[in-house]
C-alpha positions in Angstrom: 0.0 0.0 0.1 2.7 2.5 1.0 6.0 2.3 -0.7 8.8 4.5 -1.7 7.4 7.8 -3.1 7.8 8.0 -6.9 8.2 10.8 -9.2 5.0 11.1 -11.3 7.0 12.2 -14.5 9.4 9.2 -14.6 8.6 6.7 -11.8 12.0 7.2 -10.2 12.2 7.3 -6.4 11.9 10.8 -5.0 14.8 12.0 -2.7 13.8 12.1 0.9 13.5 15.2 2.8 16.3 15.5 5.5 17.1 17.6 8.5 19.1 20.8 7.8 21.6 21.7 10.5 22.3 24.9 8.7 18.7 26.0 8.9 18.6 25.3 12.5 21.7 27.3 13.2 20.4 30.2 11.1 16.9 30.4 12.5 18.2 30.1 16.1 20.6 33.0 15.5 17.9 35.1 13.8 15.7 34.6 16.9 18.6 35.6 19.2 18.5 32.4 21.1 21.8 30.8 22.3 22.4 27.0 22.1 22.4 27.0 25.8 19.0 28.7 26.0 17.5 26.3 23.3 19.0 23.3 25.1 17.3 24.5 28.4 13.9 24.8 26.7 14.2 21.4 25.1 15.4 19.6 28.2 18.5 18.5 26.2 22.2 19.2 26.7 24.0 22.0 25.0 26.1 19.3 23.4 23.0 17.7 21.8 22.1 21.1 20.4 25.6 21.6 19.1 25.6 18.1 17.5 22.3 18.9 15.7 23.8 22.2 14.3 27.0 20.6 13.3 25.2 17.7 11.5 26.8 15.0 13.7 23.2 14.1 15.1 19.7 14.4 13.7 17.0 15.4 16.3 14.1 12.8 16.6 10.8 14.1 15.1 9.5 15.0 18.6 12.6 17.1 19.4 12.3 18.7 15.9 8.7 19.7 16.8 9.9 21.2 20.1 12.6 23.1 18.3 10.1 24.5 15.8 7.8 25.5 18.7 10.7 27.0 20.7 11.9 29.1 17.8 8.4 30.0 16.6 9.1 28.4 13.0 7.3 25.7 11.0 9.0 22.3 11.1 9.4 22.5 7.3 11.9 25.3 7.9 14.4 22.8 9.3 14.2 20.2 6.4 15.4 20.1 2.8 14.1 18.3 -0.1 11.1 18.0 -2.2 7.6 18.3 -0.7 5.6 15.1 -1.2 2.0 15.3 -2.1 -0.3 12.4 -1.1 -2.2 11.4 -4.2 -5.4 9.3 -4.0 -5.3 6.2 -6.2 
């Protein structure tokens, strides 16, 4: 029923959306929030936030949602790749 999303044009697999460490760093800085402040709000360590921003770790979706809430940004702002639309068969 659910498989790998396919490109409607040629049937090839679509690239997945992935977490963007650069977007996290940019948005956090634009909001004037330090890594320590974000870590405190998230209940995570400073090291965890630093690792997210350096691309050495990817936050679980629940943490990504908390980051989005804390920085008042949509979750989509923290991912790269194509937006996939669900199509009824």
